[in-house]
N, C-alpha and C positions, 0 to 999 in steps of 0.2 A: 504493500500500500504506500502511495506517495505521501510523504510527510506534509502536513498542512501548516500554513503560516498561522501564528497566533494572531488574535485581534490587534495586539499592539504592533506586531511586525507588519501586518496588513496596512495599518494606518501610516506607519513610517515609510513604507515602500511605495505607497500609492498616492501620497499627498502631493497635490499640485500637478498631477498628470491629467491628460485628456481622457475622455471616456474610452476612446479606442485603445489607448495605451493600458488603462486599467483592465479593460476587457481581455486583452491579449495576455496580460500577466496572470490574471485570476484563472482563466480557463486552461492554463498550462498545469495548474495544480488540481489533481483529481483524487478523491472527490472534492467538490467545492466546500470550502468552509463557510457554510450558510449562516453561521451565527456571528461571524466577524462583522464589525461595524465599519463599512467601507466609506472613506471620505468622499464628499461630493467632487465630481470631476471639475477640472479647470475649464471654463467655457471658452476662454481665449485660446488655450492650447487646442481645444477641440475644433475651433473654427479654422485652425491652420492645418488640420489633418488632410492628407491627400484624399481627394474625392468628396470632401465634406460639402454638403448642400444645406441651405437654410430651410427649415421646416416652414411651410406656408403660414403666414400670420403669427409668427413667433420669432424669438431671438435665439432659438436653439439650432445648432448645426449638427446634422446627423450623418452617420456613415453606416451603411448597411453591413452587418457582420455575417449575414447568412442569406444565401439566395432563397427565394420563395419557391420557384418552380423546379430548378435544377438541383434537387437534393433528394435524399431518401424520404419517402412518404410512408408512414406506418398506417396501420388499420384505423387508428383513432383519427389521424389527419384526414383520411379519405372519408370516413363516416361523417365528421363534422362538416367538411366541405360539401358533401352531397346533401346533408340536411339543410344547411344554410342556403345553398344554391336552389334547392327545391322550394324552400319557403319563398324566396324572392321570385322565382319563376311563377309560382302560384299567385303571388301578389299582383303580377301583371294582368291577371284575368279579373281582378276586382272591379275595374270600371265597367266590365261587360255584365257583371252580376249585381250591380249596385241596387241597394234599396235602403231606405231610411232605417227600418228595424235592424238590418245587418250593420249599418254604420254605427248605431248606438250600442249594438252588441260589441263592436270593436272598441269603442270608447270605454265601455264598462270593463271589458277584458284587459285593456291596457292599464286602467286604474288599479284593478285587482292584482295583476301580475307585476307590473312595472313599479307603480307607486307604493302599494302596500307590501308586495312580495319582495322586490329587490331593494328599493330605496329605504323603506321603513324597517323591514325585517332583516334581510341579509346584511345591508350596509350599516344602518344606524344602530339596530339592536344587537345583532349577533357579532358583527365585526368590531364596532366601536363601543358597544355596551353603553349607549347613551341614555337608555331609559329602561325601566322595568315594567313588566305586565304580568298578570296571572299566567301560570304555566300553560293553561289550556289555550289562552289567546296567543301566547308566544308560538305554540305549535301551529295554530291556524294561520298566523301570519307567515310562518316559515313555509307552510305548504303552498301558500300563494306564490312564494318565491320559486318553489319547485315547478309550478305551472309555467313559469317564464322560460323553462328549458335552458337555464344557465348553470346547471349542475346542482349537486346537493348542498345543503347549508354548510356542512363541515368543510368541503372542498372550497367553496366560494369564500367563506370567512377566513380560512387559513391563508389562502392566496392573497386576499386583500390586506390582511395584517402584514404579511410578508412584503407586499408592495410598499406599505408605509414604513416598514423597517429599513428598506433599502431604496427609497425613492430616488430616481434619476441616477443610480449607480448601475454598474453592469449586472448586479444581482436583482435589479428590479425586473419583474416578469414582463412589464410592458413599458420600457423606458422610451421616451421621445427621442433620445439620442440615437436611436436606430431607425428613426423616420416615422412619419405620420401613419403609414399603413401598418407597420409593426405594432405601434402602441395602440392602434384602434382595433385591429382584428388579426393581424399576422401572427401574433403570439399564440392566439387560440388555435390556429391551424398548424402549429409546429410543436407537436406534443413532445418530441424528443428533447429539444432544447429547453422547453418550459419546465419539464420535469427535472432535468439536470440542474437548472437554475435554483429550483426550490428543494433540492435534496430528496426528490421523490423517485428514486430509482426502484423502489419497491412498490407498494400500493399507495393510493392517494391518502388514505387515513394514516398509514405508517409514516408517510412523509409529513403529514400535518402534525403528528405527535412529535416528530423530530424537530419541528419548528417551534414547539410550544413554549419552551423557556425563553427564547429570544423574542417571540411575538408577545408573550405576556409581559415581559419586562418592558418592551416598547409601549404597550398599552398602559402599564402602570405609570410610566414616566409621563405619558400624555395626560393622564388623569390628574397627576400632581400639578402639572402646568395649567390645567384648565379645571378650575374648581366648580364649573357649571355642570360637570359630569357627575351624576349621582353614583353612589357605591353600587357596583354591578351585582346583579343577582346571578346565581348559577344558571347556565344555559347549556343546551346540548353541545354547542361549540366550545364552551369553556372547559369541557371535559377532555378535549383531545390532547 
């Protein structure tokens, strides 16, 4: 097994480097030390990287680190791409089958799955522990999130906490330093690199448990800085 850098050594060796330089150094060490606190990349150094292009309507310069099409696609990548492509193809037929009852059904479904399920439950309650509800209501809201087809609560919340722990560094699952497409959707369709970034070489839940101490530490520090957050209640996610 390759020896991992300690968090202190990571910080010392990566300080002041561009995102691309940090990426190249980190990914030479396997398995990744996912609990190390990586310093933010130097944006000026990143802008000088060969092939760096400015992300539209932002001040971030990105460099693609992995091709989207010319790479190995696993079964998960193919399944996700087929599902998302199928949904968008079916959506093209919506104007030909329009009716006001179906339109309002769409609005209601969006509110239940997107607003209640993802924003309120997965994001605010389970990932950030911003508020408490009776357990039965917590489960109902989480099930609304499941209906959005963005994964189970454990997987979603662990990935989001991990994102906040490593925001804008090479360990961020969807860093903008790799371009708009990658940060928006590309990372979802590249299962191999996403799982490697998050220490999920085994099962998603095993990877989530491996992240727990770092993610919970980050969550604890955030609550100390923001006293508006109430004391969290135990949740299904908190048990990973």
